[in-house]
Phi, psi and omega in degrees: 000128182287138178286139180270133178283140176287162180299321179295318179295317180295320178298317179296317180294321178295316179297315179295319179296319179296314179295321179298319179295316179295316180298320179296317180295315180296317180298316180297315180296315180296320180297313180296319181296316181293317180297319179295320180295317179295319179295325177295324176297319178296320179299319179297321178295318179295319179296319178297319177296321179296322177296322178296317178296319180297323179295321178294325183286343183289341180293344179266357176053043176087355180248072182285128181293153179299137176081007182285136169217156178302145186294337183253037183265353184276172175082049179301138183103333175253309176248169176291134182268136179227139173217161181246142180237136176268165180294345177271359179090011178278139182255127171257109183235160178299156180303130178088350182249008181299136178088001177295324182230105181284127181292139178266171178298326178296323179293320178296323177297321178295317179298326180282352178083013183268339179227155180281180179295160178204158177255148177206155176256121183226169177266122177241111180056038178081008182239137176293136183216150173271120185244127174254123176251119185220152178298143179243315179199170179304122179083004181228150174220150176251150174236120181248126183240132177239124181297143179259017184300308181294324178295316180297320178297317180294318178297317179297319179296316178297318178299317179295320179296315180296320179296320179295316179297322179295316179298318178296318179298319179295318179297314179297319179296322178296314179296316179295319178299319178295317180295316179295318179297319181295316181288318184288327183263004179301323175298324178294321177298315178296320179298316178297320179297317179295318179298318179295321180293319178296319179296324182283318185266339184075011181254110181275020182282347179288155178222154177266133178292133180246107181237021183212162184242017179271195183299322179293324176296319177296321178298315180296320179297316179296322179295319177297320178296322178296318178296322178296317178297320178295320179295319178298320179296316179294320178298318179295321178296315179297320179296320180299313180296315182295313181297316181296315179298324183288317189268333183277342186299309184293309180296327177294320178296317179294318179297318179296320179299315180294320178295321177298322178299316179293322183288317185278348181232074181295338182262024181299136178306153185300318182296315180293320178300317179297321179295317179295319179296324177296318178297319179298316179298316179296321181291323176296317178297318179296320177297321179297315178295321181295315179298319179298318181293315180297320179296319178299320180293330185269355186289334182079194181292145178297139176294161183300327182292340181269349182274133180199166176299130185241126173275112184295330177301314181293320180296313181295322179296319178295319179295320178295320180298316179293321180294318178296328178290319182281334181233072186295336182274348185269136177270126177250116179259111189236144171228120186242119175214061188271169178260203182231141175217166176268118182185204181250113182296321182295318181289323177294324176298320177298318181296314180297316182296321179297321178295319179294318178297319181297318180293318181292324183290320185260357176268180176300150183305324182266359181086210001275165171242118181269131182234124179231125176239112180231114183064246178251011181255123180246116185244130177237127181233130176244171181242036179277198183289348180083181182239134180295150182301325181288343180265341185305317183293348189245358189291343178265004176280155180293134175064010179278130177223125178297154185305315181295338186259005184287342177277345180280151178296153180135167183245353184080019180253344186302309181288331175296321176297319179302311181298318180300314182294318181295317179297320177303326182266011177077021181250196180210157180220143181212155179236149178208158178278136179282147182301323183263017180103153181095189185229142175243126176243124181251124178246121184242129181236145177281114182214169176249139188288161174252162186274341182291145182284151179286164180225139177278129183245138178235345183221040179293000000 
């Protein structure tokens, strides 16, 4: 199985490879430029020597004697070597140097006057040399050779220097790339460490430190937001289990007891059987309401797909219709002139309905229950016994039930559900005792008003 390279290693290799490619290109261009410049200097020296030979040959006015060569042409390798070539291919060379430079067909063509002068690199006595072949007189050409030994040494030295500098540059780039990768990717390393720890422990309470505003900072911020959402989800799950276990235990035990009574007493009198069945029906209904409340508390924030513009008038009207159906003897006096907000219509309907149920349950059987919706404020007022001052701060807590109301049916979750829904929508809810008795609960939501006039409703 092939080992996988880490992101830091790949970043370092990419940086080193990029610098190596650039260094190689620069080195190649610099090497060629320096070598060309050095060879051009040799060409200039050879050209200057050729002009000197041409100047010496002018004293013969075009009638150069056979075998003539400049007197200082011997000693190739120390001085510039010069020889004369005839159009027949005969070489006039200094004594002892004949045959050092064999004339080529191109050189014979220059001597014949058919081609111009040219430069070439040839081997002279086993040494690389720059050779200039140029016309000297009719039927004659001269060849001037300058050894490239010093030039080759200089080119080799420059090439070695450039290669060394390139290698140093690649090494430095590799180290810098590694340092930059380590510093730049350290948030990713920390993020990976936190992710591994959360995966190992199952605890999303850890967070990644965010000390930058670049893409990695955004990644860390998004990761922290994801962990927060995961923590809220787990908290909601734990609350659901805890709440369900806490509240379902007693009604389930009572329901089982009643079912056992029916099972163990098949000959139970009709009146008693009817009474037990009525209790069973009421307990099942109570369990259904309890499960719905616990589920609402555990749902968390509404997903984005559930959020939409909500007409509060329509939501309140639906809640009133359901409340009148469940509490047919209670009079609900309502005035609706609500606004519009972005939220979940279904959850807001649950919140409004819970307030109406609470008012009908603890108020007089016939009511009235006053309902006022103005803009984003939903007010419900009942004329029941009211809430003691010491209980007011706690009535929106889960399972809290004031002492006078503990005999009434319910789980103590209705108002807790209301507060959760209102907070999800960026609003607030509060309760207070009414001056003339009863309780007033004010639910306030951030919304924008509508232009349509409100209407007083009596039979929604």
